[in-house]
Legacy VTK file of the C-alpha trace (Angstrom):
# vtk DataFile Version 3.0
C-alpha trace
ASCII
DATASET POLYDATA
POINTS 101 float
42.451 66.369 68.274
45.547 64.228 67.701
43.506 61.951 65.447
42.401 64.904 63.343
45.989 66.068 62.935
47.147 62.558 62.031
44.354 62.252 59.453
45.318 65.626 58.017
48.985 64.637 57.705
48.056 61.353 56.054
45.799 63.153 53.566
48.494 65.735 52.824
51.062 62.983 52.289
48.761 61.069 49.945
47.937 64.237 48.021
51.630 64.997 47.657
52.361 61.492 46.397
49.488 61.637 43.914
50.735 64.996 42.691
54.210 63.632 42.009
52.794 60.791 39.887
50.818 62.956 37.485
52.078 63.240 33.924
53.854 66.001 32.046
50.563 67.264 30.639
49.903 69.221 33.826
49.507 72.970 33.515
51.496 73.530 36.703
55.163 72.538 36.706
56.520 70.406 39.545
58.334 73.272 41.257
55.188 75.395 41.412
53.130 72.400 42.483
55.590 71.609 45.268
55.495 75.229 46.470
51.698 75.201 46.430
51.556 71.913 48.341
54.027 73.246 50.874
52.063 76.472 51.321
48.753 74.648 51.717
50.246 72.281 54.275
51.875 75.095 56.257
48.770 77.300 56.193
46.567 74.363 57.230
48.862 73.518 60.144
48.884 77.129 61.343
45.088 77.132 61.320
44.917 73.817 63.147
47.378 75.040 65.776
45.533 78.315 66.405
42.125 76.643 66.369
40.646 78.314 63.285
40.809 75.393 60.851
37.413 74.015 61.780
35.489 77.170 62.681
34.004 77.469 59.180
32.712 74.857 56.739
35.470 72.838 55.060
34.701 74.379 51.642
35.080 77.937 52.993
38.323 77.088 54.791
39.655 75.327 51.694
38.826 78.281 49.453
40.476 80.686 51.881
43.662 78.617 52.156
43.898 78.257 48.371
43.378 81.999 47.889
46.037 82.795 50.493
48.568 80.463 48.864
47.814 81.675 45.344
48.455 85.247 46.468
51.721 84.256 48.136
52.936 82.381 45.070
51.908 85.214 42.745
53.846 87.742 44.839
56.843 85.413 44.894
56.734 84.871 41.146
56.629 88.617 40.525
59.527 89.088 42.925
57.409 91.157 45.261
57.263 88.830 48.254
60.324 90.300 49.967
59.381 93.831 48.965
55.865 93.327 50.349
57.261 91.916 53.606
59.659 94.844 53.998
56.942 97.372 53.181
54.534 95.769 55.662
57.164 95.712 58.388
57.944 99.395 57.801
54.281 100.383 57.920
53.601 98.323 61.060
56.666 99.745 62.799
55.480 103.260 62.019
51.973 102.529 63.276
53.303 100.942 66.465
55.550 103.964 67.090
52.606 106.319 66.536
50.461 104.341 69.006
53.139 104.620 71.701
53.062 108.408 71.615
LINES 1 102
101 0 1 2 3 4 5 6 7 8 9 10 11 12 13 14 15 16 17 18 19 20 21 22 23 24 25 26 27 28 29 30 31 32 33 34 35 36 37 38 39 40 41 42 43 44 45 46 47 48 49 50 51 52 53 54 55 56 57 58 59 60 61 62 63 64 65 66 67 68 69 70 71 72 73 74 75 76 77 78 79 80 81 82 83 84 85 86 87 88 89 90 91 92 93 94 95 96 97 98 99 100
């Protein structure tokens, strides 16, 4: 398992380095690209740590991670990430309180 994690980190590092070397003709600016890389790395590590990274084919896991990160970045760009977090916390707190009764 340690070898898999080391390989993942090496691949993520190489991908990050390759991303930084691409020219100005990219559609995605460097700030957005850095946020996306960070999100993908974090989401991948969470899945590796909880054992769900390799339960589906690599393509399915990749698609799911990309979709998750695109949604997060879209919410952030629209300024809704904090609002969504607050709303979710309020709803969950209400549901937890209702379950206790």
